[in-house]
N, C-alpha and C positions, 0 to 999 in steps of 0.2 A: 485562476485555477488554484484550488485548494486540495491538498493531499494530507490525509491523517492516517496514522497507524494507531490502532486501538485494540481493546479486547474483543469488542463486538459492536455491531450496529443493529439496532432494533428498528424495523420499519412498520409503521401503522398501516395496515392494509386499506383502511377506508380513506385516510387523508394523504397517504404517501409521505407523511412527516417522518423524519428519522431522528433517533436518539443515539448519540455516540457515547459509548461507555468505556471508560478507562483508557484515555489517550496516553501514550507513553513515548519516551524518547530513548529508552535504554532497556536492555534485557540483561539480567544478571545470571551468570552461570558459574557453578562451583568447579566444573571441569569441562573439557572439550573432548570429543564433540558433544554439543548440547542440542537437544531437540525441543523446540517450542511447540507445545501441543496445538495451540490455536491462536490466530490473530486475524484481524480484519484490516483492510485498507479501504478507505473511502476517498474517491477522487471526484471532485466537482468540476465538470468541464463547462466552460462558457465560450462564447464567441464562435461556435461552430456553425457555419452557414447551412450545413446539410448533415446527413448521417455520415459519420466517418469511422474508420477503424483505428484503434490505438492499441498499444502494447503496455502492459504493466511488467516492468523488469526489476528484479531484485539484484542489486550489484553488491558484491563483497568488497572487503578492504583493498584488494588488489585490482579492483575494477572488473573482476570476472562476473559474468552473468550466472546467477544461481537459479533463477526462476524466470519464466517468460510466459505471460498469459495474454491472449488476444481478447479484445472486447470491442463491441460496437457502441458508438455514441449516437443514439437515435434523435439527434437534434433536427429541428425543423427550421431553425434560423438563429441568427446571432443573439437574440434575446433569451433563448432557452438556457436554463441551467440544468445540466444532466448529472445526477449523482451516480457514479459507478461504484458498486459494492463488490469487494473481493473477499471471500472467506478462505483463509489459507490454513491448512492443517499439517502438523508434523514437519515443520521446516527445520533442517539440521544446520547448525552453525559450526564450522570447523576451526574458526580462529576468532580471537578477540579483535575488536577494532570497529571502524566506521563502516556502516552499511547504508544503502539508500534504495528506496522504492522510487522508480522513475516512471512517469507516464510519457510515452513516446508516440509522436504522430509524424509520419513520413521521415523518420530518422532524426527528428528534433525533439529534445526533452521539453515538454510543455508544462510539466509539474513534477515536483519531487518532494520526498520527505526523508531526511536522514535520521538514523538512530544508531546507537552504540550497542555492541555486545561487550559486556565488561565482566571481569572476574569478580565473583561475589562468594566469599567463604561464609557459610552460616556460623553464627557464634554460639 
């Protein structure tokens, strides 16, 4: 399972190939609260024997859920690789620290990507 946080994912309609643009591990903010206008999360799910439901959860520094999105993984067997794309707009961060996007199936985290929200003063 791979999970990426990036600026955007571009998908070719004919081939289904994806281009991941601007992978990042941190967001800089001059002050809080800070609203990030747009980000994407791509989660590649493998080893699902059938179609399953998962959740994408954004957890804040204290472990609080900030966002929860349900998604279906249309797998036909364990050999399938299914890329889930989430486009997220206007997420507000109220504190600096460690955040994580987690992909959860039946209450178990099957993939995650951590990132930081850090203080960044323009010079």
